[in-house]
C-alpha beads as a LAMMPS data file, in Angstrom:
LAMMPS data file: protein, C-alpha beads

390 atoms
389 bonds

1 atom types
1 bond types

-500.0 500.0 xlo xhi
-500.0 500.0 ylo yhi
-500.0 500.0 zlo zhi

Masses

1 110.0

Atoms # bond

1 1 1 -0.176 -0.003 -0.134
2 1 1 1.337 3.221 -1.024
3 1 1 1.228 6.014 1.283
4 1 1 0.388 9.710 0.733
5 1 1 3.955 10.923 0.438
6 1 1 4.779 8.638 -1.785
7 1 1 1.596 9.428 -4.168
8 1 1 2.559 12.899 -3.620
9 1 1 6.347 12.388 -4.944
10 1 1 5.033 10.375 -7.844
11 1 1 2.883 12.961 -8.863
12 1 1 5.704 15.690 -8.584
13 1 1 8.311 13.488 -10.611
14 1 1 9.150 15.327 -14.139
15 1 1 11.063 14.196 -17.541
16 1 1 14.186 15.008 -18.206
17 1 1 14.941 18.069 -20.207
18 1 1 17.631 19.347 -22.330
19 1 1 19.073 22.824 -21.869
20 1 1 21.920 24.373 -24.260
21 1 1 24.180 26.475 -22.366
22 1 1 26.420 28.289 -24.783
23 1 1 27.870 29.285 -27.024
24 1 1 26.901 32.510 -26.566
25 1 1 26.070 32.127 -23.131
26 1 1 28.021 35.170 -21.362
27 1 1 29.503 32.505 -18.553
28 1 1 31.020 30.131 -20.638
29 1 1 34.129 31.550 -21.622
30 1 1 34.320 31.631 -25.142
31 1 1 32.398 29.570 -27.758
32 1 1 31.541 26.345 -25.889
33 1 1 28.356 24.420 -26.000
34 1 1 27.317 22.640 -23.041
35 1 1 24.124 20.159 -23.192
36 1 1 22.847 19.420 -19.579
37 1 1 20.241 16.927 -19.460
38 1 1 18.135 17.846 -16.205
39 1 1 15.454 16.924 -14.186
40 1 1 14.213 19.755 -12.795
41 1 1 17.086 21.947 -11.580
42 1 1 19.756 19.225 -11.172
43 1 1 21.471 18.277 -14.054
44 1 1 21.824 14.610 -15.164
45 1 1 24.557 14.903 -17.483
46 1 1 26.912 17.824 -18.588
47 1 1 27.900 17.109 -22.177
48 1 1 30.817 19.454 -23.211
49 1 1 30.272 20.264 -27.297
50 1 1 33.478 21.657 -29.283
51 1 1 34.857 22.847 -32.547
52 1 1 33.302 26.494 -32.629
53 1 1 37.115 28.182 -33.020
54 1 1 39.040 25.670 -34.241
55 1 1 43.082 27.577 -34.899
56 1 1 44.539 24.672 -37.068
57 1 1 47.538 24.722 -35.239
58 1 1 48.853 21.626 -36.100
59 1 1 47.737 21.390 -39.610
60 1 1 49.612 24.819 -40.271
61 1 1 52.510 23.551 -38.166
62 1 1 53.192 20.828 -41.174
63 1 1 53.661 23.758 -44.158
64 1 1 55.989 26.221 -42.016
65 1 1 59.660 25.989 -40.494
66 1 1 60.223 25.964 -36.843
67 1 1 60.535 29.488 -36.151
68 1 1 57.636 30.572 -38.369
69 1 1 55.203 28.072 -36.247
70 1 1 56.095 30.267 -33.296
71 1 1 53.299 32.806 -34.374
72 1 1 51.030 30.444 -34.030
73 1 1 51.645 28.890 -30.702
74 1 1 50.503 32.660 -29.201
75 1 1 47.242 31.863 -30.825
76 1 1 46.648 28.861 -28.745
77 1 1 46.226 29.735 -25.424
78 1 1 46.088 33.563 -26.307
79 1 1 46.114 34.553 -22.630
80 1 1 49.731 33.176 -22.030
81 1 1 51.780 33.507 -25.182
82 1 1 54.800 33.743 -23.984
83 1 1 54.479 30.697 -21.622
84 1 1 53.711 28.925 -25.338
85 1 1 56.812 30.457 -26.934
86 1 1 59.032 29.256 -24.050
87 1 1 58.218 25.995 -24.359
88 1 1 57.824 25.429 -27.929
89 1 1 61.100 26.915 -28.328
90 1 1 62.832 25.153 -25.538
91 1 1 61.430 21.945 -27.670
92 1 1 63.065 22.936 -30.800
93 1 1 66.298 23.911 -28.781
94 1 1 66.603 20.821 -27.571
95 1 1 65.983 18.929 -30.707
96 1 1 69.075 20.895 -32.298
97 1 1 71.446 19.857 -29.187
98 1 1 71.626 23.927 -28.584
99 1 1 69.686 24.284 -25.200
100 1 1 72.810 24.268 -23.158
101 1 1 74.743 27.172 -24.989
102 1 1 71.404 29.682 -24.168
103 1 1 73.106 32.381 -22.288
104 1 1 72.084 32.881 -18.697
105 1 1 70.876 36.262 -19.295
106 1 1 68.890 35.050 -22.218
107 1 1 67.222 32.001 -19.548
108 1 1 66.053 34.575 -16.859
109 1 1 64.431 37.549 -19.368
110 1 1 62.505 34.422 -20.541
111 1 1 61.702 32.882 -17.231
112 1 1 60.605 36.627 -16.094
113 1 1 58.280 37.302 -19.369
114 1 1 56.783 34.059 -18.682
115 1 1 56.008 34.532 -14.998
116 1 1 54.590 38.127 -15.721
117 1 1 52.289 36.032 -18.381
118 1 1 51.163 33.805 -15.935
119 1 1 50.388 36.377 -13.207
120 1 1 48.135 37.930 -16.198
121 1 1 46.764 34.513 -17.119
122 1 1 45.716 33.596 -13.343
123 1 1 44.275 37.354 -13.095
124 1 1 41.955 36.905 -15.855
125 1 1 41.436 33.192 -14.404
126 1 1 40.459 35.004 -10.665
127 1 1 38.638 38.229 -12.324
128 1 1 36.119 36.384 -14.530
129 1 1 35.665 33.757 -11.398
130 1 1 34.278 36.140 -9.317
131 1 1 32.213 38.023 -12.003
132 1 1 30.593 34.558 -12.646
133 1 1 29.727 34.220 -9.353
134 1 1 28.390 37.612 -8.690
135 1 1 31.121 39.346 -7.604
136 1 1 31.680 42.643 -9.829
137 1 1 34.635 44.551 -7.929
138 1 1 37.271 41.647 -8.284
139 1 1 36.744 42.026 -11.882
140 1 1 37.780 45.166 -12.420
141 1 1 40.692 45.137 -10.078
142 1 1 42.490 42.050 -11.761
143 1 1 42.108 43.833 -14.799
144 1 1 43.200 47.099 -13.588
145 1 1 46.211 45.173 -12.570
146 1 1 46.628 42.883 -15.824
147 1 1 47.157 46.191 -17.178
148 1 1 50.187 46.631 -16.268
149 1 1 51.780 43.692 -16.686
150 1 1 50.426 44.150 -20.717
151 1 1 51.923 47.653 -20.989
152 1 1 55.631 46.370 -19.961
153 1 1 55.261 43.134 -22.174
154 1 1 54.051 45.693 -24.971
155 1 1 57.256 47.569 -24.244
156 1 1 59.473 44.274 -24.803
157 1 1 57.833 42.815 -27.687
158 1 1 55.949 45.333 -29.415
159 1 1 53.147 43.435 -28.868
160 1 1 50.077 43.403 -26.402
161 1 1 48.860 39.950 -26.265
162 1 1 50.528 37.665 -28.812
163 1 1 54.116 38.525 -28.546
164 1 1 56.484 36.085 -30.618
165 1 1 59.353 37.174 -28.349
166 1 1 61.097 34.244 -27.465
167 1 1 62.398 32.324 -30.144
168 1 1 64.327 29.545 -31.127
169 1 1 67.942 29.990 -29.953
170 1 1 67.445 33.495 -28.225
171 1 1 64.763 36.389 -28.021
172 1 1 63.704 38.527 -30.540
173 1 1 65.305 41.865 -28.863
174 1 1 66.580 42.368 -25.265
175 1 1 64.715 44.107 -22.678
176 1 1 64.275 47.619 -23.142
177 1 1 66.543 50.133 -20.945
178 1 1 64.625 50.443 -17.979
179 1 1 62.355 47.371 -17.799
180 1 1 64.267 46.114 -15.184
181 1 1 63.487 48.912 -12.603
182 1 1 59.778 49.484 -14.157
183 1 1 58.906 45.540 -13.283
184 1 1 60.663 46.114 -9.500
185 1 1 58.289 49.158 -9.341
186 1 1 55.373 46.969 -10.327
187 1 1 56.111 44.329 -7.695
188 1 1 56.072 46.853 -5.118
189 1 1 52.854 48.253 -6.361
190 1 1 51.267 45.142 -6.865
191 1 1 51.816 43.278 -3.525
192 1 1 49.340 45.192 -1.394
193 1 1 47.044 44.642 -3.942
194 1 1 47.337 41.341 -4.403
195 1 1 46.494 41.292 -0.489
196 1 1 43.195 43.435 -0.845
197 1 1 42.384 41.017 -3.806
198 1 1 42.909 38.079 -1.404
199 1 1 40.878 39.464 1.290
200 1 1 37.773 40.408 -0.851
201 1 1 37.389 36.741 -2.441
202 1 1 39.606 34.088 -0.572
203 1 1 37.661 34.924 2.955
204 1 1 34.287 35.975 1.638
205 1 1 31.480 34.090 3.228
206 1 1 29.446 34.565 -0.369
207 1 1 31.886 33.512 -2.515
208 1 1 32.849 30.342 0.198
209 1 1 29.395 29.471 0.309
210 1 1 29.587 29.405 -3.710
211 1 1 32.587 27.508 -4.296
212 1 1 33.115 25.230 -1.338
213 1 1 32.284 21.550 -1.616
214 1 1 30.916 22.532 -5.053
215 1 1 32.516 20.433 -7.950
216 1 1 34.534 18.125 -5.923
217 1 1 37.385 16.822 -8.172
218 1 1 38.772 13.495 -6.725
219 1 1 42.642 13.116 -7.317
220 1 1 42.003 9.650 -8.980
221 1 1 39.577 11.056 -11.425
222 1 1 41.690 14.017 -11.992
223 1 1 44.904 11.537 -12.969
224 1 1 41.970 9.368 -15.011
225 1 1 41.307 12.251 -16.856
226 1 1 44.723 13.647 -17.424
227 1 1 44.112 17.050 -15.531
228 1 1 46.916 19.127 -14.821
229 1 1 48.057 22.361 -13.285
230 1 1 45.487 24.258 -10.773
231 1 1 42.955 21.578 -11.740
232 1 1 45.600 18.568 -10.754
233 1 1 47.399 20.617 -7.801
234 1 1 43.843 21.608 -6.398
235 1 1 42.903 17.865 -6.029
236 1 1 45.907 17.548 -3.769
237 1 1 48.837 16.608 -5.659
238 1 1 51.522 18.712 -5.551
239 1 1 52.526 18.145 -9.311
240 1 1 54.524 21.218 -10.999
241 1 1 56.469 20.933 -14.303
242 1 1 58.912 23.591 -13.358
243 1 1 60.083 21.235 -10.653
244 1 1 59.507 17.928 -11.951
245 1 1 61.564 18.662 -15.044
246 1 1 63.563 21.307 -13.602
247 1 1 63.655 22.827 -17.016
248 1 1 65.218 26.328 -18.226
249 1 1 66.628 28.057 -14.793
250 1 1 63.814 26.925 -12.798
251 1 1 66.361 24.947 -10.574
252 1 1 67.859 27.558 -9.774
253 1 1 64.700 29.501 -8.129
254 1 1 63.146 28.996 -4.903
255 1 1 59.101 29.228 -4.720
256 1 1 56.744 26.383 -3.194
257 1 1 53.867 24.865 -5.402
258 1 1 50.233 25.784 -3.695
259 1 1 48.079 22.676 -3.858
260 1 1 44.676 21.945 -2.546
261 1 1 44.710 21.206 1.271
262 1 1 41.128 21.047 1.563
263 1 1 40.913 23.882 4.101
264 1 1 37.097 24.554 3.391
265 1 1 36.225 20.895 3.948
266 1 1 36.381 19.210 0.813
267 1 1 39.747 18.838 -1.160
268 1 1 39.524 19.280 -4.909
269 1 1 36.708 21.900 -4.817
270 1 1 36.424 24.919 -6.608
271 1 1 37.412 27.240 -3.638
272 1 1 40.332 25.031 -4.078
273 1 1 41.151 25.195 -7.548
274 1 1 40.767 28.886 -6.671
275 1 1 43.022 29.479 -4.076
276 1 1 45.494 27.636 -5.767
277 1 1 45.480 30.055 -8.641
278 1 1 45.511 32.766 -5.934
279 1 1 48.887 31.260 -4.306
280 1 1 50.403 30.910 -7.485
281 1 1 50.327 34.274 -8.530
282 1 1 52.172 35.426 -4.867
283 1 1 54.705 32.509 -5.747
284 1 1 54.956 34.110 -9.554
285 1 1 55.666 37.259 -7.656
286 1 1 59.028 35.709 -5.943
287 1 1 59.588 34.075 -9.081
288 1 1 60.467 37.869 -10.620
289 1 1 62.027 39.237 -7.613
290 1 1 64.566 36.836 -7.698
291 1 1 64.668 36.870 -11.728
292 1 1 65.077 40.667 -11.668
293 1 1 67.549 40.522 -8.746
294 1 1 70.218 38.668 -10.798
295 1 1 68.945 40.642 -14.407
296 1 1 70.667 43.891 -12.065
297 1 1 73.289 42.219 -10.801
298 1 1 75.738 39.384 -12.093
299 1 1 73.846 39.327 -15.687
300 1 1 72.799 43.051 -16.216
301 1 1 72.992 44.235 -19.488
302 1 1 76.329 44.547 -22.089
303 1 1 76.890 46.452 -24.823
304 1 1 78.489 43.164 -26.636
305 1 1 75.290 40.929 -25.174
306 1 1 73.392 39.966 -28.816
307 1 1 69.812 37.906 -27.993
308 1 1 69.695 36.499 -31.792
309 1 1 73.648 35.396 -31.602
310 1 1 72.238 32.219 -31.498
311 1 1 69.105 31.980 -33.215
312 1 1 69.593 29.786 -36.529
313 1 1 68.912 30.855 -39.997
314 1 1 67.404 27.584 -40.357
315 1 1 66.653 24.645 -38.166
316 1 1 67.636 20.949 -38.753
317 1 1 66.996 19.030 -36.011
318 1 1 69.120 16.014 -34.746
319 1 1 66.395 14.169 -32.853
320 1 1 63.715 12.111 -35.384
321 1 1 60.879 12.409 -32.569
322 1 1 61.005 14.584 -29.768
323 1 1 58.359 15.747 -27.171
324 1 1 58.670 18.837 -24.792
325 1 1 56.366 19.719 -21.979
326 1 1 56.458 22.622 -20.013
327 1 1 54.178 24.134 -17.405
328 1 1 51.907 26.893 -18.575
329 1 1 49.104 28.565 -16.243
330 1 1 46.458 25.712 -17.003
331 1 1 48.515 23.526 -16.891
332 1 1 50.802 20.676 -18.938
333 1 1 51.389 21.870 -22.444
334 1 1 53.414 19.726 -24.667
335 1 1 54.892 19.439 -28.359
336 1 1 55.439 16.360 -29.915
337 1 1 57.885 16.542 -32.502
338 1 1 58.444 14.450 -35.844
339 1 1 61.072 15.920 -37.718
340 1 1 61.777 15.785 -41.515
341 1 1 65.200 14.353 -42.804
342 1 1 66.961 17.223 -44.203
343 1 1 63.825 19.442 -43.899
344 1 1 63.218 22.549 -41.968
345 1 1 59.583 21.929 -41.807
346 1 1 58.505 19.132 -38.974
347 1 1 56.296 15.834 -40.370
348 1 1 54.187 16.488 -37.396
349 1 1 53.663 19.140 -34.710
350 1 1 51.114 17.608 -32.311
351 1 1 49.991 19.731 -29.294
352 1 1 48.953 18.969 -26.153
353 1 1 47.068 21.657 -24.465
354 1 1 45.830 21.238 -21.024
355 1 1 42.412 22.727 -21.151
356 1 1 41.008 20.212 -23.575
357 1 1 42.078 17.524 -20.814
358 1 1 40.684 19.963 -18.314
359 1 1 37.719 20.349 -19.755
360 1 1 37.011 16.783 -20.522
361 1 1 36.283 16.069 -16.450
362 1 1 33.396 18.266 -16.697
363 1 1 30.977 15.545 -17.127
364 1 1 32.115 13.732 -13.701
365 1 1 31.852 17.214 -11.619
366 1 1 28.623 18.398 -12.457
367 1 1 26.807 15.146 -12.137
368 1 1 24.281 15.946 -9.486
369 1 1 24.858 19.485 -8.933
370 1 1 22.440 22.555 -9.492
371 1 1 22.215 24.164 -12.750
372 1 1 23.112 27.257 -11.001
373 1 1 26.441 25.365 -10.221
374 1 1 27.679 24.537 -13.496
375 1 1 28.675 28.444 -13.885
376 1 1 30.838 27.985 -10.933
377 1 1 32.284 24.480 -11.875
378 1 1 32.903 26.031 -15.639
379 1 1 34.667 29.315 -14.139
380 1 1 36.745 27.261 -11.853
381 1 1 38.571 25.039 -14.831
382 1 1 39.766 28.320 -16.403
383 1 1 39.750 27.310 -20.286
384 1 1 40.524 29.065 -23.493
385 1 1 38.716 27.732 -26.199
386 1 1 41.687 28.510 -29.005
387 1 1 43.665 25.954 -27.310
388 1 1 40.982 23.064 -26.609
389 1 1 39.935 23.264 -30.552
390 1 1 43.686 24.041 -31.448

Bonds

1 1 1 2
2 1 2 3
3 1 3 4
4 1 4 5
5 1 5 6
6 1 6 7
7 1 7 8
8 1 8 9
9 1 9 10
10 1 10 11
11 1 11 12
12 1 12 13
13 1 13 14
14 1 14 15
15 1 15 16
16 1 16 17
17 1 17 18
18 1 18 19
19 1 19 20
20 1 20 21
21 1 21 22
22 1 22 23
23 1 23 24
24 1 24 25
25 1 25 26
26 1 26 27
27 1 27 28
28 1 28 29
29 1 29 30
30 1 30 31
31 1 31 32
32 1 32 33
33 1 33 34
34 1 34 35
35 1 35 36
36 1 36 37
37 1 37 38
38 1 38 39
39 1 39 40
40 1 40 41
41 1 41 42
42 1 42 43
43 1 43 44
44 1 44 45
45 1 45 46
46 1 46 47
47 1 47 48
48 1 48 49
49 1 49 50
50 1 50 51
51 1 51 52
52 1 52 53
53 1 53 54
54 1 54 55
55 1 55 56
56 1 56 57
57 1 57 58
58 1 58 59
59 1 59 60
60 1 60 61
61 1 61 62
62 1 62 63
63 1 63 64
64 1 64 65
65 1 65 66
66 1 66 67
67 1 67 68
68 1 68 69
69 1 69 70
70 1 70 71
71 1 71 72
72 1 72 73
73 1 73 74
74 1 74 75
75 1 75 76
76 1 76 77
77 1 77 78
78 1 78 79
79 1 79 80
80 1 80 81
81 1 81 82
82 1 82 83
83 1 83 84
84 1 84 85
85 1 85 86
86 1 86 87
87 1 87 88
88 1 88 89
89 1 89 90
90 1 90 91
91 1 91 92
92 1 92 93
93 1 93 94
94 1 94 95
95 1 95 96
96 1 96 97
97 1 97 98
98 1 98 99
99 1 99 100
100 1 100 101
101 1 101 102
102 1 102 103
103 1 103 104
104 1 104 105
105 1 105 106
106 1 106 107
107 1 107 108
108 1 108 109
109 1 109 110
110 1 110 111
111 1 111 112
112 1 112 113
113 1 113 114
114 1 114 115
115 1 115 116
116 1 116 117
117 1 117 118
118 1 118 119
119 1 119 120
120 1 120 121
121 1 121 122
122 1 122 123
123 1 123 124
124 1 124 125
125 1 125 126
126 1 126 127
127 1 127 128
128 1 128 129
129 1 129 130
130 1 130 131
131 1 131 132
132 1 132 133
133 1 133 134
134 1 134 135
135 1 135 136
136 1 136 137
137 1 137 138
138 1 138 139
139 1 139 140
140 1 140 141
141 1 141 142
142 1 142 143
143 1 143 144
144 1 144 145
145 1 145 146
146 1 146 147
147 1 147 148
148 1 148 149
149 1 149 150
150 1 150 151
151 1 151 152
152 1 152 153
153 1 153 154
154 1 154 155
155 1 155 156
156 1 156 157
157 1 157 158
158 1 158 159
159 1 159 160
160 1 160 161
161 1 161 162
162 1 162 163
163 1 163 164
164 1 164 165
165 1 165 166
166 1 166 167
167 1 167 168
168 1 168 169
169 1 169 170
170 1 170 171
171 1 171 172
172 1 172 173
173 1 173 174
174 1 174 175
175 1 175 176
176 1 176 177
177 1 177 178
178 1 178 179
179 1 179 180
180 1 180 181
181 1 181 182
182 1 182 183
183 1 183 184
184 1 184 185
185 1 185 186
186 1 186 187
187 1 187 188
188 1 188 189
189 1 189 190
190 1 190 191
191 1 191 192
192 1 192 193
193 1 193 194
194 1 194 195
195 1 195 196
196 1 196 197
197 1 197 198
198 1 198 199
199 1 199 200
200 1 200 201
201 1 201 202
202 1 202 203
203 1 203 204
204 1 204 205
205 1 205 206
206 1 206 207
207 1 207 208
208 1 208 209
209 1 209 210
210 1 210 211
211 1 211 212
212 1 212 213
213 1 213 214
214 1 214 215
215 1 215 216
216 1 216 217
217 1 217 218
218 1 218 219
219 1 219 220
220 1 220 221
221 1 221 222
222 1 222 223
223 1 223 224
224 1 224 225
225 1 225 226
226 1 226 227
227 1 227 228
228 1 228 229
229 1 229 230
230 1 230 231
231 1 231 232
232 1 232 233
233 1 233 234
234 1 234 235
235 1 235 236
236 1 236 237
237 1 237 238
238 1 238 239
239 1 239 240
240 1 240 241
241 1 241 242
242 1 242 243
243 1 243 244
244 1 244 245
245 1 245 246
246 1 246 247
247 1 247 248
248 1 248 249
249 1 249 250
250 1 250 251
251 1 251 252
252 1 252 253
253 1 253 254
254 1 254 255
255 1 255 256
256 1 256 257
257 1 257 258
258 1 258 259
259 1 259 260
260 1 260 261
261 1 261 262
262 1 262 263
263 1 263 264
264 1 264 265
265 1 265 266
266 1 266 267
267 1 267 268
268 1 268 269
269 1 269 270
270 1 270 271
271 1 271 272
272 1 272 273
273 1 273 274
274 1 274 275
275 1 275 276
276 1 276 277
277 1 277 278
278 1 278 279
279 1 279 280
280 1 280 281
281 1 281 282
282 1 282 283
283 1 283 284
284 1 284 285
285 1 285 286
286 1 286 287
287 1 287 288
288 1 288 289
289 1 289 290
290 1 290 291
291 1 291 292
292 1 292 293
293 1 293 294
294 1 294 295
295 1 295 296
296 1 296 297
297 1 297 298
298 1 298 299
299 1 299 300
300 1 300 301
301 1 301 302
302 1 302 303
303 1 303 304
304 1 304 305
305 1 305 306
306 1 306 307
307 1 307 308
308 1 308 309
309 1 309 310
310 1 310 311
311 1 311 312
312 1 312 313
313 1 313 314
314 1 314 315
315 1 315 316
316 1 316 317
317 1 317 318
318 1 318 319
319 1 319 320
320 1 320 321
321 1 321 322
322 1 322 323
323 1 323 324
324 1 324 325
325 1 325 326
326 1 326 327
327 1 327 328
328 1 328 329
329 1 329 330
330 1 330 331
331 1 331 332
332 1 332 333
333 1 333 334
334 1 334 335
335 1 335 336
336 1 336 337
337 1 337 338
338 1 338 339
339 1 339 340
340 1 340 341
341 1 341 342
342 1 342 343
343 1 343 344
344 1 344 345
345 1 345 346
346 1 346 347
347 1 347 348
348 1 348 349
349 1 349 350
350 1 350 351
351 1 351 352
352 1 352 353
353 1 353 354
354 1 354 355
355 1 355 356
356 1 356 357
357 1 357 358
358 1 358 359
359 1 359 360
360 1 360 361
361 1 361 362
362 1 362 363
363 1 363 364
364 1 364 365
365 1 365 366
366 1 366 367
367 1 367 368
368 1 368 369
369 1 369 370
370 1 370 371
371 1 371 372
372 1 372 373
373 1 373 374
374 1 374 375
375 1 375 376
376 1 376 377
377 1 377 378
378 1 378 379
379 1 379 380
380 1 380 381
381 1 381 382
382 1 382 383
383 1 383 384
384 1 384 385
385 1 385 386
386 1 386 387
387 1 387 388
388 1 388 389
389 1 389 390
């Protein structure tokens, strides 16, 4: 015999509904379509659909020489172009066997501009995440401080976002006179601003209620899906390729690896991923200070220094196949090269974008969530569609 409660419950059951969130939805961070299969306000399944912003990077790479490919790496994760340039250039240098010959000043300049771009990328992630959840002020603060970095990088490279600054074997140009001093001024300005931003969001109870315990990504699931960067570290694994692979001059630099601690009760939730990015900004500031200390003392500029001295006119790799990976702001960015015999054009250049793997796990961590929480979960992943589609 059915009870009165069971009869009422059965009469209130609804059918599943399919809702398309995007590709023009303001909270989808680009031309991404999320197909939500819902039961009332509860999400039963979230299916991401991509392909609206295909960059054709890998096809372009089959028809261009190695140095000519660098501007196309800018356009994958266009919020972290310096990091893309750096990792690609290192891969070609290792294939050619010239990595050990790169001067220290060039390496420290590369790390300096890459960490500045990491800060700029994370400021976008934090600022847009705040506005997704309803906090408008952090968005304005983050873009205000990001403008200082954009201005400095434009001064160094001549471009605002797509830099093409780090070349195979060197740099497009040495840092402008006075650049190091301006960077030191920025660091002194930015430190108190970062504390204000930290207080405004990290300890904000409304923000905590919207992110703590939401979109929990268990560590084993993150590893199974190939997640990396803040997504993986937010789930509690202390894994950073700058330390694991020790490339460039990172072994000479002291910094910590932030990871999710479950401070708000659950390890691997949206709040943990946000906190990892905030802490990474602090560590990148420390890396900047160490680079600037070296560049203004023992590695300071000299009249006979030529950042293009080792830039080859043509690149003929020694290795037939090679995979180079590095830590971009969003995770493991890798390039798999297959070289052609006596050719400066690669037979294949496969890019491994971290946003693609990180986005693929969204179906796992949105199952059973509310529709409103899907926006919070997607924002915590921090994707760039140019890198997802490649």
